[in-house]
C-alpha positions as CSV (number, residue, x, y, z in Angstrom):
1,M,10.7,2.4,2.4
2,K,7.9,0.8,4.2
3,F,4.4,1.8,3.4
4,N,2.4,-0.1,5.9
5,Y,1.0,3.0,7.5
6,M,-1.1,3.7,4.5
7,L,-3.0,0.5,4.6
8,P,-6.1,-0.4,6.8
9,R,-5.4,-1.3,10.4
10,I,-6.4,-5.0,9.7
11,E,-3.7,-5.3,7.1
12,Q,-1.1,-3.7,9.3
13,M,-1.8,-6.4,11.9
14,R,-1.4,-9.4,9.5
15,R,1.8,-11.3,9.2
16,C,3.7,-13.3,6.6
17,K,3.4,-17.0,6.8
18,D,6.8,-17.1,8.5
19,G,5.6,-14.8,11.3
20,R,7.5,-11.7,10.0
21,E,5.7,-8.3,9.8
22,H,4.6,-7.6,6.2
23,Y,6.9,-5.1,4.5
24,Y,4.5,-3.4,1.9
25,V,5.8,-1.4,-1.0
26,P,3.6,0.2,-3.9
27,T,3.3,-1.8,-7.1
28,N,2.4,1.2,-9.4
29,H,-1.1,-0.4,-9.9
30,I,-3.2,2.6,-9.2
31,E,-6.9,3.0,-9.9
32,A,-9.1,6.1,-9.4
33,T,-12.7,5.4,-8.2
34,I,-15.4,7.9,-7.2
35,G,-13.8,9.9,-4.5
36,Y,-10.9,7.6,-3.7
37,V,-7.8,6.2,-5.3
38,A,-7.1,2.5,-4.9
39,V,-3.4,1.8,-4.5
40,R,-1.9,-1.8,-4.6
41,F,0.9,-2.8,-2.3
42,R,3.1,-6.0,-2.3
43,C,4.9,-7.4,0.6
44,K,8.5,-7.6,-0.3
45,Y,9.1,-10.7,1.9
46,C,6.1,-13.0,0.8
47,N,4.6,-11.2,-2.2
48,E,1.2,-10.9,-0.7
49,L,-1.0,-8.1,-2.1
50,A,-3.1,-5.5,-0.2
51,T,-5.0,-2.5,-1.4
52,A,-5.5,0.7,0.3
53,F,-8.3,3.1,-0.7
54,L,-7.0,6.8,-0.1
55,D,-9.1,9.7,-0.4
56,M,-7.9,12.4,-2.9
57,E,-6.3,14.5,-0.2
58,Q,-4.4,11.5,1.2
59,Y,-3.4,10.5,-2.2
60,K,-2.0,14.0,-3.2
61,I,0.0,14.2,0.0
62,N,1.7,10.8,-0.8
63,E,1.7,10.8,-4.7
64,K,5.3,11.7,-5.0
65,L,6.4,8.9,-2.7
66,L,4.2,6.3,-4.3
67,N,5.5,7.3,-7.9
68,N,9.0,7.2,-6.7
69,Y,9.0,3.9,-4.9
70,G,6.4,2.2,-6.9
71,G,7.1,-0.7,-9.3
């Protein structure tokens, strides 16, 4: 399952070095900060990392998906 929609727009526009669109999946690296949760994603094509900062409401909505697909 592709998780690009959770990332900031600038990350969604970037491409792999071969020109393909990134296909981001969660890595299970999740950190809580004040008011936000940082979730790390990795592109399954080129292994590039990206981080999304979700507010608590966004995180709770997507928590089950992140836990099921992470890793």
